N, C-alpha and C positions, 0 to 999 in steps of 0.2 A: 429182925434183920438187924445188923449191927448197926449200933448209934456212934456218934461222933463223942469222943471222950474229951474232957477239958485240958488233958495233959498232952493231945495231939494239936492242940492250937499253938500256934507261935504268934509272939508279939507282933503287932502291925510292920514295925522297923524290919525286924528278920523276914518278915513275908515279904517286903517290898524286895529285899536281898535277892531271895530265892523263888520269887515269883515266876519269873521265865522258865526257870528249870523244871518248876510244878506244872506249869501249864499243858506240855503235851499228854500226860497223863488223864489230866482231867478231861481233856478234848476227846482222849480216845475212850474215856469211860462214858462221856456225855453221846459219843457216836454209836457205842452198842446198845445205848439204852433210850434212844430216839425214835418215836414212831410219828410218821406221817399221817395224818387222816384229811383225804380231799389235799387241795393245793393251799389251804390258810391255816390248818390246825396243826400243831405240833404237841406232842405229849411227850415229856421229858421224865422219865422215871427214874427218880432219885434214890442213892444209895450213899455211905457215909463218906466216898471220895467226894462227890458232886456236892454235898451238903458242906462238907469241912471248906471246900473252896467259896462257897457263897458266903459262909460265916466270917472267914477270913477276910473276904472283900468289903465286907461290912465294917468289920474292925479297921482296915485301912482307910476306908472311905471317910468314916466317923473319926478315926484318930482314937479310938477306944483303948483305955487302960484301965477303967474301974471295972472291978471283978464283978460287981453286981450287972454292970451293963453287958459284959462279956456272956455271965451266965443266962442272962435272959434269952441273948441270941441263940445260944447253944441250946436251949431247953425248947424255945419256939421251932427252931429248924427240926431239931430231932423229932419232935412232934409229927412234921410232915412225913416222916416215914412209916406212921400208923401203926398199928398194933399186931399181935399174930393173926394171920390170915388177911391183912390189909396191905395194898400198894399203896405208895405215895407218888404223886408226880405234878410238876408243874405244867400248864396248859399255856402255851404261846400262840396268839392270834397274829399271823404274819400276813398283813397286806399292805404292799409299798404304796401304792397310789392313796393319797389323800383324801380325795373326794368319797373311791370306793370303800375305804376305810372308813369313813364317817358314815356312809351308808348302810353299811353291813354291821357296823357294829351298835347303829340305833335298832335294826331288824332282829340282831343277834342277842339284845338285851338281856332275855332269858336264857341264853345259852348253857350256864352252869345247871339249869334246871332239866337239861336233857342230855346230858352227859352219863353214860353208862357203861359199863363191862358187862359182856356178854359170856356167861361160864359155859365150860363144855357141854351141860346137859340144857343150855338152851336158857336158863335164867338170866335175868338183868339185874345188875348190882349198882344202884345210883351211887353217883359221886358226891362226897362232901366237899363243900368249899370253907378253907381256912379264914375266917375272917380277918385274922391277925396280919396275914401276908398278903392283903389286898388295900389300897388305900381307901381312906374312910369315903369318899365320894363313891368309889366303886362298890364298897360293901353295901352301902345305901341303895343304890342304882339296883343290884342284885339282889336284894332283901325285897325292894318293891317289885320288880320283876317276878321273885319267887310266889309272892303274893297273889297278884295277878294271875299267874299261871295255875297256882291253887285253885282259884276260885271259877277258873274256866273249866278245870277239870271236875269241879263240885267236891272238892278237898278242903278240910278245915286249913285255914291260914291262920298258924300261930305265929305271934309277934311279941315284942317286948312292949312296953307301956306305950311306946310312940310320942312321948312328950318332948323328944329332940326338935328341936326350932331347926328348921332349913332355909336357905335361900332358894326358894325352887326355881328353875330354870329350865324350860325345855331346850332338847338339843338343837331344834332348827334356830331358836334364840343365840344359843352358844357359837354356833357355826356362823350367824350373821353379825355378831360381836367380834369374832376373831377375823372375819373377811375386814369387815371396817377396820379394826385395828393395822391389819396386814395393807390395805392400800391408802393408809394415810401416811403422813410425815411426822406423826406425834412422837414423841420420846417419853421414857419412863415407865412406870409401872401402871397397869390399869386393872381395876375390877371388872371383869365380863360378868356382871351380875344383875339380880332383878330389883334386889333391895328390900325384898318381902320378907316376910317371916311366917312361915308355914311349918306346923308341923307333921312329922312322919304319920300321926295319928289321922290329920287331915288327909293326907295323900290316901293312905290306904282306905278309910271311910270313901273317899270319893271313887275309888276303882270298885269298891264293894256295891256302891252305888248304882253305878253305870251298869256292872254286870248282872245287879240284881240279886246278889248273894250276900247281903250284910250279915246274915245269919251264921255264915261260915267263918266270921273274922273273930279270932281269939286276941285281943289285946291284952297283954300283961302275962301271957302264959309263957313265955321265955324272958329270962334276965337281959338286960339290956348290956352289952360289952363293956367293960371296965375302962377300956380306951377311949369310949365315943366322948366327945365333948358335947355339953346342953346344947350350945348355941353355934351356928356358922351362918354368919350373914354377912354379905359384902356390900359396899357403898358404890352406887353406880355413879355418883355425880361425877366425876370426872372423865369417864367414858361418855357420858351422854354431852357434859358441854364440849369435850374436845373432838368425839366422833359422831355424835348426833345418835349414838347407840341408846335405844330403850327396848327393852323385854315386850314383844307384844302378844304372847301366846299365853292364855292364863291357865290354870290348873285343869279346869273341866274340859277345856278344847285339849290340853297337851295329853291329858288321860286318856281321852276319846281317841286321839291318834295310835296312843301307845298299844291299847287294847287292840284297835284296827289292825295294828300290825302284828301283834301277836296271834290274832287269830289267823290271819293271812299265811304266817310262815307255819302253821299248824296244819293249813290246808295242803301245803305242798307235799 
């Protein structure tokens, strides 16, 4: 499939001037390449026109002028088109109701591990998620879900070294913290965090222990992503003092809920 060329990109100021005139063609391209699955999932199969628009929007939003930054966006998005015999698409999860969205996303945490294309001969081709186009937190959520899914299937779970330190927080604690913030009169920025330091290795080993398949874990089998920060930890002191928020679900209990939810989803 045709790639986006550097010569096709406008500088962000020119793009702003011509954006309104360019939009109708992009919308027409997306309409023809959009496929709805059920009521909540939409697959947008990308091409050079749709990706060029995304790159230009990034350049406009970031006021991007450095050639190396522009080239990085160009290379990253072009890879989304895949190689020979591959299709690239963006998966959109569209759920308007906030409570329904929070519940479904919690249950669908392993969704990327269950997306596939069925060929004419009946074969299923699994999807690959490009980590670079997903937020850091989402990447790690997907990674942990993929590990749990592999262990439940009895497959090898190949991961990076797992030494990345993260502030583990269960989704129910996140929801409670956001609810407390919404209901309060507090002003300013708050960290909805636990303040703990848990490694991804600890999380993976906890999942393997609860499922009873530590023999399937292969830490260090894959290289860590270059963009991953080694430590992400939040300070919950302000949220605790002003909102009375404090994380209550520990790693073992949260993992047990996650595994039970994934098993229930598989049973549907």
